[in-house]
N, C-alpha and C positions, 0 to 999 in steps of 0.2 A: 064215800070215796075220799081218799086223802090227797090233798093238793101237794104236788112235788115242787119244792123250792129249788131253783137252780143253784149250783155250787158257786161260791165266790172265790176269786183268785187273790192270793196274798203275795205281795211283792217281797222278794228277798234282796237285801242290799248288803254289799260287802265294802268295808272301808279298809284300805291298806296304807300303812305308813311307809313313805319313801323319803330317804334323806336326799334333799335336793341341793344342799350346800351348807355353808356355815358363815358366820361373821365373827370378827374380832370385837371384843368390847373391853374397855379399860377397868370397869368395876369388877373386882374380884369377889365381893360379898354383896348379896342382895338382902338388905335388912329392913327396908321400908317398902310400902306399896308404891311410892314414887320411884324408887330404884327399879322395881319390876316394870312399872309403866314405861319408864325411859328405855329399858332394854327391849320391851315389846314394840315400842315405837320404831326402833331401829329395824326390826324385822318387817314391819308393816308399811314403812314410809314409801316404798317404791312398788307396792303390791298393786296389781291391776285386777285382782279378783278377791273374793271372800276367803279369809283364812281364819283358823282357830289356833290360839296359843294356849297350852296347858302348862301351868306352873306347879 
């Protein structure tokens, strides 16, 4: 006799990008990692939850 293994469930997750706002920044050129970090800091400084920034 063959033992029947129950099927497993696979979760499907969708991530949608939604523009929630914008900020003004005075640096017109990002040429160093510290420039990028400074701009990222402006986005994250008032955040109350986890966020991801992609450059």
